N, C-alpha and C positions, 0 to 999 in steps of 0.2 A: 837545355839540359834538364831543367826542372820539369818541363812539360813531359819529356821522355820518361823521367823517373815516376811521375804520377801515373802516366798511362801504363807503365810496366807494373806498378803496384796494383792498379785496377785489373790488369790482365790476370795477376795472381789471384785476386779476389774472385774473378769469373771462373778461373780454373778450379778453385776450391769449391765453388758452388756446383760446378759440373761433377766433381768427384763425389761430393756429399749427395747430390741428386741421384747419381747412379747407385750409390750405396743404399739409399732409401727405396729405390725401385725394386730391390731384392725381396722386399716383404710386402704382402698385400695391404697391411694396415697403413704403411707409410708411403706406398707407391704414389699416391696423389700428391702429397707434399713434396716428394722427390722430383716429380715432374715439374712442379711449380718452381722449385729451387733452380733446376736446370734451365727453365725458361727465363728466369730472372738473370741467371748467369749469361745466357745468350744475348739477352737485351743489353746488358752491360757491355758485353764484348762488341756488339754491333755499334753502340753509341761511341765507345772509346775509339774504335777503328775509324769511324766517320770523322771524329774530331781530330784525332792524331794518328793518321795512317802510317804504318811501317813500310819499309822498302822503297821510300822515295816516290810513292804513288801520288799522283795529282788527281783529285776527285772532281768530277763534273756534278755539281749539286743538282743541276736540272735532270741529269740521267738518274741520279740517286733517288730523287723525289718521284720521278715517273716509275722507276722500278719498284719502289716501296708501295706506291698507289696501286699499280697493276698486280703485283704479287699479293698484296694484302687483300685486294678485292677478289682475286681468283681463289686464294687460300680460304678466305672467310666463307665464300659461297660454297666451295666444296665441303668444308667442314660442317656447314649447316644442312646441306642436302644429303650427305652420305648416311645411309642406314647402318645400323650396327652389323647387319649381315654383310655389308660391303666394306667393313673396316679392314679385313685382311688384304683385299685388293688395293685399298687406299694406302695402306702401309707399304705394299710392294711398289706402288706408283711413286710414293714419296722417296723411297730408296732410289728409284730410278732417276728422279729429278735431281737428287743429291749428286749422283754420279755424273749426270749430264752437266750440272753446274761446274763441277771440277774440270770436266773436259773442255768446256767453253772458256774457262779462266786460263787453262794451260794453252789453248790454241791462240787466244787473244795475246797472251804474253809472247808466244812463239812468233806470231806474225809481226807483232810490234817491235820486238827486239832482235829477232834472228833473221827472218827471211826478207831482209832488206836487199835492195838492188846491189849494194856495195859488197855483198858477200856474207858468208856465214859468221856468226858471232864466235862460234867455237872452231873456227879454222884460222886462227891468228898466226902471226909469224913466229911466236915462241911460246913455250909453256907458261912463262911469266904472265903473258896476257890473259891466259885462261884463269890463273889463280887470282888475278886482279879483279875478276868479275865478282859482283855481289854474291855472297854465299859460296864462291868458288864456281867457276864455269862448269866443271864436271857435275857438281851436285845439281846445278840448275838444269843442265841438259838431261840428266837421268830422271830428275823429277818431272820434267816435261813429258818424257816417254811414259813413265809410270802413271802419271795423272791421266793422260789421254787413254792409256790402255785400261786401267782399272775403272775409270769413270765410264768409259763407253761400254765395257763389258757389263757393268752394273746397270746401265740404262737399258740396254736391249734384253739382258737377262731378266730384269725386273718386269719388263713389258710381257715377256713370255710367262713369267710366274703369275702376273696379274690376269692374263688370259686364261690360264689353267684354273686359277681360283674362282674366276667369275663364270666359268663354263663356256666362254667364247672359244677356247681351245680345249681339245680332249684332255681329260685328266690322265689318260693312259700314256705310258712312255711311247715316244716316237723314236724308234731305233733306226737311224739312218745307216745305210750300208757304208762300212769303212769309217764310221764316225770317229773312232779313236785316232786314226791317221789324219782325218780331216781337221780335228781340233788341234792336233800337234802342229800341223802345217800352218794353220791360221795363227796360233799363238807364237810359235817360233819365227815364222815369216814376218808377222806384224812387228814383233820386237826388233828383229834385224833391220827392217825398213826404217823404223823409228830411230834407232841408234845411229844408223848411217846418215839419216836425214839431219840429225842435230850435231853430229860430230864431223861428218866428212863431206857434206854437200853444201851447195850454195844456192841462193835465190829460188827460182821456180822449182828446181830439182828437189831442194830441201822441202819445200811446201808439198810437192807431189808425194814424197816419201812419207811425210807425217800424215797426210791424208790417207795414204795406203794403210798406215797403222790404224787409223780410225775405222776404215772399212773392215779390216781384218778383225779388229776387236769387236766391232758390232756383230759380225757374223759368228765370232767365237761365243759371244753372249747368248746368241740364239741357239746354236747347236749344242751348247753345254747344258742348257736347261730343258730343251725338248725331250731328251731321253729320260728325264726324271719324272716319276709318276706322281699323281696327285697326293698320295699318302705322305710323300716326303716334302711337300710344299712348305710346311712350317719350318723345317730345317733350312730349306732354300731361302726363305724370306729372311731368316736371321743371319744367314751367311751373306746375303746381298747387302744387308744392313752393315755388316762388318766391312764389306768391300767399299761401300759409300764413304765410311769413315776413313779408310786407307786412302781413297782417292782425294778426299778433302785434305788429309795430312800432306800428301804430295803437292797439292795445289798451294798449301801454305809455304812449302819450300820454294815453289815457283815464284810467288809474289813477295816472299820474304816476310810473312806474317807469323810470328812465333805462336800466338794463341791458336791460330787455325791448325798449326802443326800439332799442338798439344790436344786440342779438342778432337781433331780427326783421329789421332792415335787412341784417345780414350774410347771413341765410338767403335773404332776397329777392334780394339782389344775386348771390350765388353760384348760386342757382337759375336766375336769368335768364341768367347767363353760360353755365351748363351747357345751357340751352335753345338758346341761339344756337349752341353747339358742335354739338349734336345736329342742328340745322337744316342747318348747314354740311355735316355728314356725310351728309345726305340730299339736299343740293343744293336745298333748299327754303327759302323765306322763312317767317318766323314768321306773317306775314299769310296766306300760302297755306295753312299748316297750319290756322289758325283758321277759314278759310273752309270748309274741309272738302272732302270728295269723294274724297280719296285712299283707296285700298283697296277701291273698288267693284268687285265681280266682273263688272260689266257694262262694264268698261273698253274703250276703243277699240282696244286691241291685239288684241282678238278672243278671246272666250271666257274661261272661267275656268281654263284649264289642266288640265282633267280628262284622264282616261286616253285618251279618244277623240281628243284633240288631238295625240297622239304616234304616229308610225308606224315609227320605226327605233331603238327603245330596246334596248340590250344590257344584260344583267344578269349578275351574278356572285354566287356563294354564298360562304360563309366559306372554303372550301378554296381556291377560285380567288383570292380576295382575299389570303389568306395567301401564296400563291405569288407574287403581284405584289409584296407588301411584302417578301418574303424577300430579293429581289435589289435592293431600293432602298437608295441611299446617302443620300438626303435625303427627308424626309417633313414635310409641313405639315398639321396638324390645323386644321380650321375648325369651331368649335362653334356651335350655334344653339339655338333654343328646343326643338327635338326632343330634344337631349341632356338638357335640363332635365326634360322630360316623362318620358324613359326613365330618368332618374337614372343616366346612363351615364358621368358624369365620372370615377368611380373606375376603371372598366375602360379608359377612354381613357388615363388615366395609366399603368395597368398595361401596355397595349399600347405606349405610348411608351417605357417602361422596357425592355421586351423588345426593341424595335427598337434602342435605344441600346446594349444589351448586344451586339448584332450589329454595332456600329460605325456605325450610321445616325445622321445628324444629325436631330434632332426639334425642331420649333418649333410654336407655336400662334398662329394669326392671329386677332386680335380686331377685329371690326368694331364701331364705336361704337354702332350701333343693333341689334346682334344680341340676340335675346331680347326681353323685354318691359319692361325698365327699363334706365336707364343703368348700365353696369358689371355687368350680370347675368352675363355669361360669366366675367368676372374673379372674381366671387364664387364661382361653381361650381368653377372650376379651383383657386382658392385652398383651397376646402374639401377637395379631393383632394390638396393639397400639391404641385401642379405648381410647379416653381421659377420665381420671378419673371422671371429672365433669359430664360426660354423663351417668355414672352408678348410678342408683337410686335404693335404697332399697325399699322393699315392702311397709313399712309404709309411706314413703315419696311420693310414686307415685300412690298409689291405688286410691286416690281421683281424679286423673287427667284423668282417662280413659274415664269418661263421656264426657270430652271435647276434646278427641283425635279422629282425623279423621280415622286413620288406625292403627291397632295393628298387627304386623307381628310376629307370633309364629313359632319359628324355632326348632322343635323337642321336645318341652315341651308338657306335657299332664296332669298329676295329679295336677300340681301346678296352672293350669288354669281351673280345672274342677268345674263347678258351683254346682255339687252335694254336695260339701263340705258345701255350705251355703244354699242350697235349699232342701236337703233331710236329715232329722234328722236320718234316718235309714241307711244312707250310711256308709260304713267302714271309710270314710274320713270326716265324719260329724264334723264340728267345726274346721277343719284345715284351717288356713288362706291361701287364694289363691290370685293370682293376678287377679283383676276384668276385665280381657280382654273382657268379654262378654258385658261390658257396652260401648265399643267403637263404633264409627259409623260403621266401617267395620273391620272384623277380617279375616286375611289371615293365615290359618293354614297349614303350610308346614310340610308334614308328608308322609312317604312312603305308609301308609295304614291306615285303620280304626282300627288297633289293639290297645288294651288298654295299659296303662302305667303300672308301677310296681304294682300299687294298684289292677290291674286286673279287673277294673270295667268300665262300659259304661261312655262315656263323652258326655253329652247332648249338649255341645258347638258345636259339629260337625254338629248338625241339626238346630242351630239357624238361623233365617232369615238373620242376618247380617254376617254370617260366610261363607267363601268360602274355601273348602278343596283344597289344592294345592299338589297333589300327585306327589311323585318323590324324588330322592336324593336331599337333601337340598342344597348342594353345586352347583350341576348342574342346579337345578331349579332357584336358585337366580342368577347364572351367566347369564342365559338367560334373566332374568328380567332386569339385569343391561344393557345387550346388547340392549334390546328393548328401555330402557329409553334413552340411549346415541344416538340411531338412531332416536328418535322422535323429 
């Protein structure tokens, strides 16, 4: 009894660390310590579970040690090798692995306790036998179905998201014929098979039905993400993160672990809140994102924004850009995915410091959906030690562009596209943007006139106050820094 009370107390401590960690993740300045607190909480949870497992589970220490060694080796290697440009894909993949882990746990419990030759666990002679099961037989059975369903959907959906983010799959929506009917059949059919498998079938029939649920859920994950365009991938990644938490919570019910239930629920709730924040930042409903179609290069705004769409573009080289910045008293940097691709965050910081040395006010405007995952730009700029107080969110800084001398856009596109506020027919109409076009001068650092993930023309390229700075972001900015230091 004493051991159980101590483990319960330590579980409460771990839960407190999770909650405090999530709270601190909401601010850039405290995000790193929040991540560390949550990691300590997870370590504590794992250790307590290994020493005093709930639910009557008997551990094989050989299996545990092998799992820790293999998982630690793979995770450590991946963490060291992944580039910052690959972090969105890594996050999507980790979400998928979380879902897969929940599915495997649920299937192992199902096969171990239910699909035995003597018949189904939940097909007893009386309801009293069901209620006598740990956590209640009905709860256990429904948790099996939900854990397998949500976990498998998370796994295959995350693989699709990873493919779109990495470019291995097209970022354009893949609109299958009759996709809505297909998704409904897969979802409802899979759930029906799973419920009948755990409540009404026995032996091999039950196993076949639950495996049918796995197959249907896997297909549902694929067909539900394929129609979603690349511009919506940040929302999809955060939603899949929420799914992985819900799957883990259901797995907690399956194995009777209270902390896994709580931790999974925390991840699920925080992921859903983040998803809604992302949707708000794009002025889109969650249902609209899930229906898909955004990001199609055949959008009604006309064309994909190729070079032939522009007729009055002005360009500037590093020397001209340095001359413009030399006389500026206020500069705002807007980072985007192109900055991540070019690994230009360090030279951006160097340029900012050089401008500050000349008495210029320097700030960084962060759009919630810039990059390929929530907080992508914050992570990059934190890596280059940009002061937290210089990072400004969209709502705080948007009114300041009118009084800003120069805005330097490094690899961003859709988040500064005036079409969102000027063209009601645009696919991104209503999406909050950073009002860079209101600045005195705009330096748009980009490799080409190609469109962003939304696949549409950006009229900012042709504005009288915009200069296109073509080239690799890192190399171009390094030349600008050199010119400034020599002037």
